[in-house]
C-alpha positions as CSV (number, residue, x, y, z in Angstrom):
1,M,87.1,141.8,79.6
2,R,85.9,138.2,79.2
3,V,86.9,136.2,82.3
4,L,86.8,132.4,82.5
5,L,86.6,131.3,86.2
6,L,87.9,127.8,86.7
7,Y,87.5,125.7,89.9
8,P,89.9,122.7,90.1
9,L,89.0,119.1,90.8
10,F,88.8,117.8,94.3
11,P,90.0,114.2,95.0
12,K,87.5,111.9,96.5
13,S,87.3,112.7,100.2
14,F,85.4,112.2,103.4
15,W,83.2,115.2,102.4
16,S,82.6,114.4,98.7
17,F,79.7,112.0,99.4
18,D,79.9,110.7,95.8
19,K,77.8,107.6,96.2
20,A,75.2,109.3,98.3
21,L,74.9,112.3,95.9
22,E,74.3,109.8,93.0
23,L,71.2,108.7,94.8
24,I,69.6,112.2,94.5
25,G,71.0,113.1,91.1
26,R,73.5,115.8,92.3
27,K,77.1,116.1,91.2
28,V,78.8,118.0,94.1
29,S,78.1,118.9,97.7
30,L,79.1,122.6,97.7
31,P,79.7,125.3,95.0
32,P,82.9,127.4,94.6
33,L,81.9,130.3,96.8
34,S,85.4,131.8,96.4
35,L,85.0,132.2,92.6
36,I,81.5,133.6,92.7
37,T,82.6,136.1,95.3
38,V,85.6,137.0,93.0
39,A,83.1,137.6,90.2
40,A,81.1,139.9,92.4
41,I,84.2,142.0,93.4
42,L,85.5,142.4,89.9
43,P,84.0,145.1,87.6
44,Q,80.5,144.2,86.7
45,T,81.0,145.5,83.2
46,W,83.2,142.4,82.6
47,E,81.7,139.2,81.3
48,F,82.1,136.0,83.3
49,R,81.9,132.2,82.7
50,L,82.2,129.8,85.6
51,V,83.3,126.2,85.2
52,D,83.4,124.0,88.2
53,R,85.4,121.0,87.0
54,N,83.8,118.9,89.7
55,V,80.5,119.3,87.8
56,A,81.7,119.4,84.2
57,F,84.8,120.2,82.2
58,E,85.5,123.4,80.3
59,S,85.3,123.3,76.5
60,E,87.7,124.6,73.9
61,A,85.1,127.2,73.1
62,D,85.4,128.4,76.8
63,W,89.2,128.7,76.4
64,Y,88.9,130.5,73.1
65,W,86.3,133.0,74.5
66,A,88.4,134.1,77.5
67,D,90.6,137.1,77.7
68,L,91.7,136.3,81.2
69,V,91.6,133.0,83.2
70,I,91.2,133.1,86.9
71,I,91.8,130.0,89.0
72,S,91.3,129.6,92.8
73,G,91.6,126.5,95.0
74,M,92.6,124.9,98.2
75,I,95.7,122.7,99.0
76,V,93.8,119.5,98.2
77,Q,93.1,120.9,94.7
78,K,96.7,121.7,93.9
79,D,97.3,119.1,91.3
80,D,94.5,120.1,89.1
81,L,95.1,123.8,89.8
82,L,98.7,123.6,88.5
83,Y,97.5,121.6,85.5
84,L,95.0,124.3,84.6
85,I,97.7,127.0,84.8
86,Q,99.7,125.0,82.3
87,E,96.8,124.4,80.0
88,A,95.9,128.1,80.0
89,K,99.5,129.1,79.2
90,R,99.6,126.4,76.4
91,R,96.7,128.3,74.9
92,R,98.5,131.7,75.5
93,K,96.0,133.0,77.9
94,Q,96.7,135.4,80.8
95,V,96.3,133.6,84.1
96,A,95.6,135.0,87.5
97,V,95.6,132.6,90.5
98,G,94.6,133.0,94.1
99,G,93.0,131.2,97.0
100,P,94.3,129.5,100.2
101,Y,96.8,127.2,98.5
102,V,98.6,129.8,96.4
103,T,98.5,132.3,99.3
104,S,100.3,129.7,101.5
105,V,102.6,128.3,98.8
106,P,103.0,130.7,95.9
107,K,106.1,129.2,94.2
108,P,104.5,126.1,92.4
109,A,101.9,128.4,90.7
110,Q,104.7,130.7,89.6
111,Q,106.7,127.8,88.2
112,A,103.6,126.5,86.4
113,G,103.5,129.8,84.5
114,A,100.9,132.0,86.4
115,D,101.1,135.6,85.2
116,F,99.4,137.1,88.3
117,L,99.3,135.9,91.9
118,V,96.3,137.5,93.7
119,L,97.1,136.5,97.3
120,D,95.4,137.0,100.7
121,E,91.8,138.2,100.7
122,G,90.4,139.4,97.4
123,E,88.6,142.5,98.6
124,I,92.0,144.1,98.9
125,T,94.1,142.4,96.2
126,L,91.6,142.0,93.3
127,P,91.3,145.8,92.8
128,L,95.1,145.8,92.5
129,L,94.8,143.2,89.7
130,V,92.3,145.3,87.9
131,E,94.5,148.4,88.2
132,A,97.5,146.5,86.8
133,L,95.4,145.2,83.9
134,E,94.2,148.7,83.1
135,R,97.8,149.9,83.0
136,G,98.6,147.1,80.5
137,E,100.8,145.1,82.9
138,T,101.3,141.4,82.0
139,S,102.4,140.0,85.4
140,G,102.5,140.8,89.1
141,V,102.1,139.6,92.7
142,F,99.5,141.3,94.8
143,R,99.5,141.0,98.6
144,A,97.6,142.7,101.4
145,N,100.7,143.0,103.5
146,G,98.9,142.1,106.7
147,E,95.8,144.2,106.1
148,K,92.5,142.5,106.7
149,P,89.4,143.7,104.7
150,D,86.2,145.0,106.2
151,V,83.8,142.1,105.1
152,T,80.8,144.4,105.5
153,T,81.8,145.8,102.1
154,T,81.9,142.4,100.4
155,P,79.2,142.2,97.6
156,I,76.6,139.5,97.2
157,P,78.3,136.5,95.5
158,R,77.3,135.8,91.9
159,F,75.0,132.8,92.6
160,D,73.5,133.3,89.1
161,L,76.7,131.9,87.6
162,L,76.1,128.5,89.1
163,N,74.2,125.5,87.8
164,L,72.1,125.1,91.0
165,E,70.9,121.7,90.0
166,A,74.4,120.3,90.3
167,Y,74.7,120.9,94.0
168,S,73.2,119.4,97.1
169,D,74.0,122.4,99.3
170,M,74.6,126.1,98.8
171,S,77.3,128.2,100.6
172,V,77.3,131.6,102.3
173,Q,79.9,133.1,104.6
174,F,79.1,135.2,107.7
175,S,82.5,135.6,109.3
176,R,86.3,135.1,108.7
177,G,88.9,134.3,111.3
178,C,88.9,132.5,114.7
179,P,89.9,133.7,118.2
180,Y,91.7,130.5,119.1
181,Q,95.3,129.6,118.4
182,C,95.4,125.8,117.7
183,E,98.9,125.0,116.7
184,F,98.1,123.0,113.6
185,C,95.4,125.3,112.1
186,D,96.1,127.5,109.1
187,I,92.9,129.5,109.4
188,I,94.4,132.0,111.8
189,V,97.4,132.3,109.5
190,L,95.2,133.1,106.5
191,Y,92.4,135.1,108.2
192,G,93.6,136.2,111.6
193,R,92.5,135.7,115.2
194,K,90.0,138.6,115.2
195,P,86.8,137.3,113.7
196,R,85.2,139.8,111.2
197,T,81.6,139.5,110.4
198,K,79.1,140.7,107.8
199,T,76.1,142.6,108.9
200,P,72.8,140.8,109.4
201,T,71.3,142.8,106.5
202,Q,74.2,141.8,104.3
203,L,73.8,138.1,105.0
204,L,70.0,138.3,104.6
205,A,70.5,139.9,101.2
206,E,72.6,136.9,100.1
207,L,70.0,134.5,101.3
208,Q,67.3,136.5,99.5
209,A,69.4,136.2,96.3
210,L,69.3,132.4,96.7
211,D,65.6,132.5,97.5
212,D,64.9,134.5,94.3
213,L,66.8,131.9,92.3
214,G,64.5,129.2,93.7
215,W,67.0,127.4,96.0
216,R,65.1,125.3,98.5
217,R,67.7,123.0,100.0
218,S,70.4,123.2,102.7
219,V,72.7,126.2,103.1
220,F,76.1,125.7,104.6
221,I,77.5,128.7,106.5
222,V,81.2,128.1,105.7
223,D,82.7,130.1,108.6
224,D,85.6,128.2,110.2
225,N,84.0,129.2,113.6
226,F,80.5,130.6,113.3
227,I,80.6,131.6,117.0
228,G,84.0,133.2,116.9
229,N,82.1,136.5,117.6
230,K,79.2,135.3,119.6
231,R,77.6,138.7,120.0
232,N,77.4,139.3,116.3
233,A,76.3,135.8,115.6
234,K,73.3,136.3,118.0
235,L,72.5,139.7,116.4
236,M,72.4,138.0,113.0
237,L,70.3,135.1,114.2
238,R,67.7,137.4,115.8
239,E,67.1,138.9,112.4
240,L,67.3,135.6,110.5
241,I,64.6,134.0,112.6
242,P,61.7,136.2,111.4
243,W,63.1,136.3,107.9
244,M,62.9,132.6,107.7
245,A,59.4,132.4,109.3
246,E,58.0,135.0,106.8
247,R,59.2,132.9,103.9
248,G,58.1,129.5,105.2
249,Y,61.6,128.3,106.1
250,P,63.0,127.8,102.6
251,F,66.4,126.6,103.9
252,T,68.0,124.5,106.6
253,F,71.4,125.6,107.8
254,S,74.5,123.9,108.9
255,T,77.9,125.4,110.0
256,E,81.2,124.9,111.9
257,A,81.7,126.0,115.4
258,S,84.0,125.5,118.4
259,V,82.8,123.1,121.1
260,D,82.1,125.9,123.6
261,L,78.9,126.3,121.7
262,A,77.5,123.8,124.2
263,Q,77.9,126.3,127.1
264,D,75.7,129.0,125.5
265,R,72.1,127.8,125.6
266,E,70.8,131.1,124.3
267,L,72.9,130.7,121.1
268,L,71.8,127.1,120.7
269,D,68.1,128.1,121.0
270,L,68.6,130.9,118.4
271,M,70.2,128.5,116.0
272,I,67.3,126.0,116.4
273,A,64.8,128.8,115.9
274,A,66.5,129.9,112.7
275,N,66.3,126.3,111.4
276,F,69.9,125.1,111.9
277,S,70.0,121.3,111.7
278,A,73.8,120.4,112.0
279,V,77.1,121.7,113.2
280,F,80.7,120.5,112.7
281,L,82.9,120.5,115.8
282,G,86.7,120.2,115.9
283,I,87.0,117.7,118.8
284,E,90.5,116.4,117.5
285,T,91.1,114.0,120.4
286,P,89.7,113.0,123.8
287,D,93.3,113.0,125.1
288,T,93.6,116.2,127.3
289,D,97.4,116.2,127.1
290,S,97.4,116.3,123.3
291,L,94.8,119.1,123.3
292,S,96.9,121.2,125.7
293,L,100.1,120.5,123.7
294,T,98.5,121.7,120.5
295,Q,97.0,124.7,122.3
296,K,93.4,123.7,121.8
297,F,92.6,124.8,125.4
298,Q,89.0,125.5,124.6
299,N,88.4,121.8,124.4
300,T,89.8,121.1,127.9
301,R,87.6,123.3,130.0
302,N,84.4,121.2,130.0
303,S,83.5,117.6,129.4
304,L,83.7,116.9,125.7
305,I,81.2,114.1,125.9
306,E,78.6,116.2,127.8
307,S,79.2,119.1,125.4
308,V,78.4,116.9,122.3
309,Q,75.4,115.4,124.1
310,T,74.0,118.9,125.0
311,I,74.3,120.1,121.4
312,N,72.8,117.0,120.0
313,Q,69.9,116.9,122.4
314,V,68.7,120.4,121.6
315,G,68.2,119.3,118.0
316,L,71.5,119.7,116.1
317,R,73.2,116.8,114.4
318,V,76.8,116.8,115.4
319,M,79.6,116.1,112.9
320,A,83.2,116.1,114.3
321,G,86.8,116.1,113.3
322,F,89.4,113.9,114.9
323,I,93.2,113.7,114.5
324,I,95.8,111.0,115.3
325,G,99.6,111.6,115.5
326,F,100.0,114.4,118.1
327,D,103.4,114.6,119.8
328,G,103.6,112.6,123.0
329,E,100.5,110.6,122.0
330,K,100.3,107.2,123.6
331,P,99.4,104.0,121.7
332,G,95.7,103.3,121.3
333,A,94.8,106.9,120.5
334,G,92.6,105.7,117.6
335,D,90.8,103.3,120.0
336,R,90.1,106.2,122.4
337,I,88.7,108.2,119.5
338,I,86.4,105.3,118.6
339,D,85.3,105.0,122.2
340,F,84.5,108.7,122.2
341,V,82.6,108.5,119.0
342,E,80.5,105.6,120.2
343,A,79.9,107.2,123.6
344,T,78.5,110.3,121.9
345,A,76.9,108.5,118.9
346,I,78.4,111.0,116.4
347,P,77.5,109.6,113.0
348,Q,80.1,111.4,110.8
349,A,83.5,111.4,112.5
350,L,86.1,112.9,110.2
351,F,89.3,111.0,111.1
352,S,92.7,111.9,109.7
353,M,96.4,111.9,110.4
354,L,98.0,115.1,111.7
355,Q,99.6,117.3,109.0
356,A,101.9,120.3,109.5
357,L,100.3,122.7,107.1
358,P,102.4,125.6,105.6
359,N,103.1,128.6,107.8
360,T,101.3,127.2,110.8
361,A,102.8,127.3,114.3
362,L,103.2,123.5,114.1
363,S,105.2,123.6,110.9
364,Q,107.4,126.3,112.2
365,R,108.1,124.4,115.4
366,L,108.8,121.2,113.6
367,Q,111.1,123.0,111.1
368,K,113.2,124.3,114.1
369,E,113.3,120.8,115.5
370,E,114.4,119.5,112.1
371,R,111.4,117.1,112.0
372,L,109.6,118.4,109.0
373,L,109.9,116.0,106.1
374,E,110.8,117.0,102.5
375,T,108.1,115.0,100.7
376,E,107.0,114.9,97.1
377,N,103.5,115.8,98.2
378,E,103.0,119.0,100.2
379,A,100.9,118.8,103.4
380,N,97.2,118.8,103.0
381,I,94.2,117.8,105.1
382,H,93.2,114.9,102.9
383,Q,92.3,111.6,104.7
384,T,94.6,109.5,102.4
385,T,97.8,111.4,103.4
386,L,100.5,110.2,105.7
387,I,102.0,112.4,108.4
388,N,104.5,114.8,106.8
389,F,106.9,115.0,109.8
390,I,108.8,112.7,112.1
391,P,106.3,111.8,114.9
392,T,107.2,110.9,118.5
393,R,106.0,107.3,118.0
394,P,106.6,105.0,115.0
395,L,104.9,106.1,111.8
396,E,104.0,102.5,111.0
397,E,102.2,102.2,114.4
398,I,100.2,105.3,113.8
399,A,99.3,104.4,110.2
400,R,98.2,100.9,111.1
401,E,96.1,102.2,113.9
402,Y,94.6,104.8,111.7
403,I,93.6,102.4,108.9
404,R,92.0,100.0,111.4
405,C,90.1,102.7,113.3
406,F,88.8,104.4,110.1
407,W,87.7,101.0,108.9
408,D,85.9,100.1,112.1
409,L,84.2,103.5,112.4
410,Y,82.4,102.9,109.1
411,E,81.5,99.3,109.6
412,P,77.9,99.3,108.3
413,D,76.1,98.0,111.3
414,R,78.3,100.2,113.6
415,Y,77.6,103.3,111.6
416,L,73.8,102.7,111.4
417,A,73.7,102.1,115.1
418,R,75.3,105.5,115.8
419,V,72.9,107.2,113.4
420,Y,70.0,105.6,115.2
421,R,71.2,106.6,118.7
422,H,72.1,110.1,117.6
423,F,68.6,110.8,116.3
424,L,66.5,108.8,118.8
425,H,66.5,111.4,121.6
426,M,67.2,114.5,119.5
427,E,64.7,117.2,120.3
428,F,62.7,118.2,117.2
429,K,61.2,121.7,116.8
430,Q,58.5,121.8,114.2
431,H,58.6,124.9,111.9
432,K,55.6,125.9,109.8
433,K,57.1,125.3,106.4
434,K,55.5,125.6,103.0
435,F,54.1,122.3,101.8
436,K,56.3,120.7,99.3
437,L,55.8,117.5,97.4
438,P,58.7,115.1,97.5
439,E,60.9,115.1,94.4
440,L,61.1,112.0,92.2
441,T,64.8,111.8,92.9
442,D,64.2,111.7,96.7
443,L,61.7,108.9,96.3
444,R,64.1,107.0,94.1
445,A,66.9,107.5,96.7
446,L,64.5,106.2,99.4
447,F,63.8,103.0,97.4
448,I,67.5,102.4,96.8
449,I,68.4,102.8,100.5
450,C,65.7,100.5,101.6
451,W,66.8,97.9,99.0
452,R,70.5,98.0,99.8
453,Q,70.4,98.5,103.6
454,G,67.1,96.8,104.3
455,L,67.2,93.8,102.0
456,K,70.5,93.3,100.1
457,R,73.0,93.6,103.0
458,N,73.2,91.8,106.3
459,T,72.1,95.1,108.0
460,R,68.5,94.3,106.9
461,W,67.0,93.4,110.4
462,Q,68.9,96.3,112.0
463,F,67.8,98.8,109.3
464,W,64.0,98.0,109.6
465,W,64.0,97.7,113.4
466,Q,65.7,101.1,113.8
467,L,63.6,102.8,111.1
468,F,60.3,101.8,112.7
469,S,61.6,102.7,116.1
470,I,62.5,106.2,114.9
471,I,59.0,106.5,113.4
472,R,57.5,105.4,116.6
473,H,59.5,107.4,119.1
474,N,60.8,110.5,117.2
475,R,59.2,110.7,113.8
476,G,60.0,114.5,113.4
477,V,63.6,113.6,112.7
478,F,62.7,110.9,110.1
479,K,64.0,112.7,107.1
480,Q,67.3,113.7,108.7
481,Y,67.7,110.2,110.0
482,L,67.1,108.6,106.6
483,T,69.5,111.1,104.9
484,N,72.2,110.1,107.3
485,C,71.6,106.4,106.6
486,A,72.1,107.2,103.0
487,L,75.6,108.6,103.7
488,L,76.6,105.1,104.5
489,E,76.8,104.4,100.8
490,H,79.7,106.9,100.5
491,F,81.5,105.7,103.6
492,I,81.4,102.0,102.6
493,D,83.2,103.0,99.4
494,Y,85.5,105.6,100.9
495,R,86.9,103.5,103.8
496,Q,88.3,101.1,101.1
497,I,90.0,104.0,99.3
498,V,91.6,105.2,102.6
499,R,92.9,101.8,103.4
500,Y,94.3,101.2,99.9
501,E,96.0,104.6,99.6
502,I,97.5,104.6,103.1
503,E,98.8,101.1,102.7
504,I,100.6,102.0,99.5
505,Q,102.2,105.1,101.0
506,L,103.2,103.2,104.1
507,A,104.8,100.4,102.0
508,N,106.8,103.0,100.0
509,H,107.8,104.7,103.3
510,L,109.0,101.4,104.7
511,L,110.8,100.5,101.5
512,I,112.7,103.8,101.5
513,A,113.5,103.3,105.2
514,S,114.9,99.8,104.6
515,K,117.1,101.0,101.8
516,K,118.5,103.7,104.0
517,T,119.3,101.1,106.6
518,E,121.1,99.0,104.0
519,V,123.2,101.9,103.0
520,L,124.1,102.9,106.6
521,P,124.1,99.5,108.5
522,N,126.4,100.6,111.3
523,R,124.4,103.7,112.1
524,A,121.2,101.8,112.0
525,I,122.5,99.3,114.5
526,S,123.7,102.0,116.9
527,C,120.3,103.7,116.8
């Protein structure tokens, strides 16, 4: 069996870092971990070709070669995913589709012509696909029916299928699931509230596979909450620390975690010792009432500002997610988020409007309240998407506030000032790494950053003053500091995309609303 694995296009997003990646000659931030895991689960007597369309497009020779096409993607990839199904069927290929989007919303993939829907987690449903193919079946829908797989049996992903030179980071997964019950989150719907972890030996084997392939850059542990099972996370870190030391610290790690990480100093110290450099936190909002309403109680038990500062000061760069549009939210929510971001000096603050994702507690509640909108575009977590339900304050007010705050957060001088403050007092722990000459692409990137931010733009005096201050007061973080300065190149471009896209959608929304008012003038007046 010859299998063509296709990974759909992502739209430009907060995380795509397009302009920054151009500086170092990389195409994409992260690889399709889902598909290389699928390739590892399927029979190894089969032949595989992987095409990540974010790196390069498939050829007609690829289509001709394939006996079976497998496509996987997330909600934000849905347009290209559905296009690929249609293209496969146009070429009379059998198509199997899976991943978070199709698991949540299977109907569009069926309508596009998919032969097999491989839903839920692949460790359970991929063997069902194999059995169906061996029986000669030409269609089917495979579900786990509530069963969650034991991830300690998950094989090492097929990293060898990747073009490693195309990516700035690699991905591995340690756990699935999250113990919390945030109303808007679909992770607990897809993977459950009982975190399941791989064994330390298992994760080290995956890292060894990357090491054997010569990977020497960052590794992102893609868990939705790395510390969902703190006990197992600590056990893994205690084995990872000596493994990293023996090999001269070939990788730096980053991950996602709940903010209660700040209350576990032992866990923080273990992460630093294992060479973790960054963590993404779901802050969402500094408004306690909104956090309670959306059942994110873990963010209400301790000072959020102090928690971020604690994590930052031990040596971890903090990235954070923020949301505007919660029920009962008071005007100025965006300004309060900006105040929080400035108070904590978080460089990268992901800011988006609330979305009711399929099958979440939020979407179910809004459906009962008849507030969920029937829109052309299904809900997603993209930053250029309007709220997909009727909010408790005017949509125009929320959208205008969102545009202005996103723009202000990534004003060049404001962003660079946050980067400087974030790294100035960050504790730096020196690991004995193997000596490595800087790559030519890194030197080229350094030159371009210094030219654009230190000479061309009006940030020139600020750039040089902050740069020399970092060298003088905390030179150990110099590389990280400069890398985060480079990300400004992406945000300058992306904030314009956000403003443009949201303004178009808002204008369309207001036009439709005005036409409804014209059709029903008496009702509009009475309201």
